[in-house]
N, CA, C and O of each residue as an XYZ file, in Angstrom:
304
protein
N      71.740     74.981    175.022
C      71.020     74.530    175.371
C      69.455     74.285    174.885
O      68.496     73.924    175.567
N      69.526     74.620    173.410
C      68.344     74.220    172.544
C      68.843     72.606    172.214
O      68.119     71.813    172.816
N      69.933     71.926    171.382
C      70.749     70.988    171.272
C      70.644     69.935    172.153
O      70.561     68.731    171.907
N      70.663     70.778    173.679
C      70.703     69.326    174.242
C      68.678     68.549    174.371
O      68.274     67.390    174.273
N      67.964     69.804    174.605
C      67.189     69.134    174.454
C      66.398     68.844    173.112
O      65.222     68.482    173.146
N      67.112     69.022    171.903
C      66.489     68.431    170.450
C      67.079     66.780    170.884
O      66.301     65.862    170.627
N      68.485     66.410    171.554
C      68.786     65.418    172.015
C      68.274     64.372    172.263
O      68.244     63.314    171.635
N      67.772     64.739    173.405
C      66.892     64.461    174.723
C      65.558     63.728    174.108
O      65.257     62.665    174.650
N      64.578     64.270    172.839
C      63.899     64.090    172.171
C      63.623     62.013    171.451
O      64.499     61.686    170.652
N      62.877     61.242    171.664
C      62.804     59.785    171.669
C      62.745     59.832    170.104
O      63.370     58.821    169.783
N      62.333     60.458    168.948
C      63.104     60.198    168.169
C      64.247     60.544    166.954
O      64.412     60.388    165.744
N      64.997     61.199    168.294
C      66.350     61.765    167.921
C      67.360     60.710    168.209
O      68.391     60.650    167.540
N      67.148     60.008    169.024
C      67.605     59.151    169.801
C      68.322     57.953    168.992
O      69.302     57.224    169.145
N      67.252     58.158    168.009
C      67.178     56.250    166.872
C      68.533     56.747    166.207
O      69.321     55.893    165.800
N      68.947     58.616    166.035
C      69.662     58.906    164.501
C      70.449     58.526    164.781
O      71.076     58.091    163.815
N      71.330     58.253    166.451
C      72.570     58.385    166.525
C      73.286     57.071    166.944
O      72.715     56.764    167.990
N      74.245     56.120    166.681
C      74.429     54.704    167.062
C      74.809     55.075    168.892
O      74.728     54.522    169.989
N      74.875     55.269    168.802
C      75.470     55.420    170.694
C      74.856     56.680    171.456
O      75.670     57.603    171.413
N      73.653     57.038    172.162
C      73.390     58.101    172.613
C      73.361     58.220    174.369
O      72.554     57.642    175.097
N      74.780     59.385    174.929
C      75.290     59.060    176.436
C      73.966     60.705    177.016
O      73.540     61.646    176.346
N      73.831     60.473    177.906
C      72.768     61.507    178.671
C      73.666     63.136    178.413
O      73.462     64.228    177.883
N      75.101     62.168    179.435
C      76.199     62.909    179.763
C      77.275     63.155    178.558
O      77.541     62.446    177.587
N      77.925     64.725    179.075
C      78.600     64.726    178.256
C      80.037     63.332    178.480
O      80.078     62.579    179.453
N      81.048     63.317    177.327
C      82.207     62.267    177.651
C      82.925     62.768    178.221
O      83.393     63.735    177.621
N      83.396     62.575    179.386
C      85.343     63.356    179.573
C      86.131     61.789    178.827
O      87.260     62.123    178.468
N      85.927     60.522    178.560
C      86.899     60.319    177.772
C      86.709     59.166    176.632
O      87.007     57.972    176.598
N      86.013     60.153    175.615
C      85.387     59.778    174.565
C      86.550     58.572    173.568
O      87.692     58.117    173.639
N      85.184     58.489    172.582
C      86.342     57.722    171.052
C      87.169     58.408    170.837
O      88.355     58.119    170.684
N      86.440     59.898    170.773
C      87.981     61.135    170.622
C      89.314     60.594    171.341
O      90.245     60.176    170.653
N      89.389     60.619    172.974
C      89.638     60.450    173.178
C      91.051     59.262    173.298
O      92.277     59.166    173.356
N      90.238     58.793    173.286
C      90.676     57.478    173.371
C      91.447     57.098    171.977
O      92.510     56.511    172.174
N      91.037     57.370    170.321
C      91.784     57.414    169.999
C      92.672     57.867    168.936
O      93.124     57.413    167.885
N      92.791     59.624    170.056
C      93.920     59.874    170.369
C      95.178     59.531    171.584
O      96.288     60.053    171.686
N      94.590     58.544    172.364
C      95.470     57.464    173.547
C      96.322     57.000    172.735
O      97.526     57.242    172.659
N      95.449     56.086    171.906
C      95.772     55.246    171.190
C      96.980     56.096    169.855
O      98.176     56.112    169.565
N      95.885     56.597    169.476
C      97.176     56.823    168.032
C      98.730     57.567    168.808
O      99.648     57.566    167.988
N      99.180     58.235    170.348
C     100.137     58.524    170.452
C     100.878     57.723    171.328
O     101.925     58.070    171.875
N      99.846     55.746    171.555
C     100.886     54.764    171.909
C     101.255     54.488    171.490
O     102.061     53.730    172.029
N     101.349     54.555    170.088
C     101.387     53.850    168.711
C     102.710     54.481    168.552
O     103.784     53.898    168.702
N     102.512     55.992    168.169
C     103.689     57.343    167.356
C     104.794     56.785    168.484
O     105.875     56.338    168.099
N     104.549     56.825    169.483
C     105.598     56.549    171.446
C     106.442     55.114    170.971
O     107.670     55.187    171.000
N     105.718     53.625    170.471
C     105.884     52.652    170.083
C     106.476     52.657    168.973
O     106.730     51.456    168.880
N     106.990     53.238    167.825
C     107.494     53.022    166.717
C     107.932     53.980    167.127
O     108.390     54.134    165.995
N     108.287     54.875    167.677
C     109.284     56.387    167.206
C     110.445     55.375    167.948
O     111.421     54.962    167.321
N     110.090     54.914    169.927
C     110.715     53.697    170.249
C     111.540     52.715    169.454
O     112.452     52.130    170.038
N     111.305     52.476    168.169
C     111.331     50.855    168.053
C     112.896     51.959    166.994
O     114.015     51.509    166.748
N     112.502     53.012    166.711
C     113.340     53.191    164.937
C     114.724     54.247    166.358
O     115.932     54.230    166.125
N     114.307     54.788    167.278
C     115.552     55.159    168.005
C     116.218     53.661    168.270
O     117.369     53.560    167.844
N     115.836     52.848    168.714
C     116.159     51.447    169.062
C     117.621     50.701    167.762
O     118.765     50.293    167.965
N     116.659     50.862    166.337
C     117.338     50.253    165.109
C     118.521     51.830    164.394
O     119.307     51.831    163.447
N     118.201     52.762    165.201
C     119.372     53.616    164.911
C     120.443     53.502    165.460
O     121.491     53.375    164.826
N     120.349     53.536    167.154
C     120.979     53.301    168.226
C     121.847     52.226    167.450
O     122.938     52.434    166.919
N     121.030     50.843    167.498
C     121.930     49.468    167.802
C     122.868     50.130    166.056
O     124.036     49.767    165.921
N     122.384     50.817    165.191
C     123.251     51.199    163.855
C     124.653     51.345    164.672
O     125.641     50.657    164.924
N     124.211     52.495    164.903
C     125.552     53.766    165.353
C     126.347     52.602    165.956
O     127.405     52.330    165.389
N     126.005     51.904    166.981
C     127.036     51.061    167.842
C     127.559     50.328    167.182
O     128.620     49.854    167.589
N     126.923     49.846    165.623
C     127.844     48.766    165.088
C     128.480     49.297    164.257
O     129.265     48.602    163.612
N     128.406     50.239    164.072
C     128.505     51.441    163.238
C     130.202     51.932    163.529
O     131.077     51.826    162.670
N     130.372     52.347    164.588
C     130.947     52.431    166.112
C     132.417     51.194    165.879
O     133.515     51.508    165.419
N     132.105     50.141    166.232
C     132.916     49.153    166.861
C     133.544     48.676    165.238
O     134.691     48.229    165.226
N     132.692     48.792    163.731
C     132.966     48.520    162.698
C     134.754     49.331    162.735
O     135.867     48.806    162.719
N     134.256     50.983    162.794
C     135.378     51.957    162.432
C     136.757     51.782    163.431
O     137.941     51.995    163.167
N     136.020     51.243    164.847
C     137.787     50.741    165.982
C     138.409     50.255    165.599
O     139.622     50.294    165.802
N     137.627     49.386    164.655
C     138.876     48.019    164.011
C     139.640     48.804    162.919
O     140.850     48.905    162.718
N     138.733     49.253    162.368
C     139.376     49.212    160.983
C     140.610     50.769    161.280
O     141.000     51.477    160.351
N     140.869     50.906    162.245
C     141.727     52.443    162.982
C     142.447     51.806    163.431
O     143.662     51.991    163.363
N     141.782     50.696    164.128
C     143.420     49.438    164.460
C     143.978     48.596    163.401
O     144.867     47.782    163.649
N     143.548     48.741    162.369
C     144.846     47.855    161.003
C     144.998     48.856    160.405
O     145.969     48.582    159.699
N     144.632     50.152    160.114
C     145.859     51.208    159.819
C     146.581     51.439    161.086
O     147.697     51.897    160.842
N     146.396     51.317    162.138
C     147.882     52.069    162.740
C     148.644     50.516    163.011
O     149.789     50.661    163.440
N     148.239     49.128    162.848
C     149.118     47.789    162.604
C     149.987     48.257    161.665
O     151.203     48.365    161.820
N     149.038     48.680    160.187
C     149.739     48.410    158.853
C     150.392     49.853    159.189
O     149.489     50.245    158.450
N     150.809     50.564    159.427
C     151.341     51.982    159.149
C     152.968     51.823    160.751
O     153.819     52.614    161.158
N     152.621     50.494    161.080
C     153.825     50.130    162.385
C     154.642     49.012    161.389
O     155.849     49.043    161.630
N     154.350     48.232    160.545
C     154.316     47.131    159.565
C     155.719     47.908    158.479
O     156.693     47.229    158.155
N     155.610     48.926    158.182
C     155.893     49.146    157.169
C     157.588     49.879    157.891
O     158.435     50.342    157.128
């Protein structure tokens, strides 16, 4: 209660770069949290995509090697 009265005085309003009379629902903290979560999801998606692509490439290479081994055993 005392803190809200102190914030409403004209001398303390000059101390803050932004003054809000009402509490913020979506303030700077929430917006930075949302942006960091978005970037985290984005980078996680990029990493998972890279891992999946490399896994698929290795899987096809392994299948080709297995086929070459089967063909090499049949020739003997």
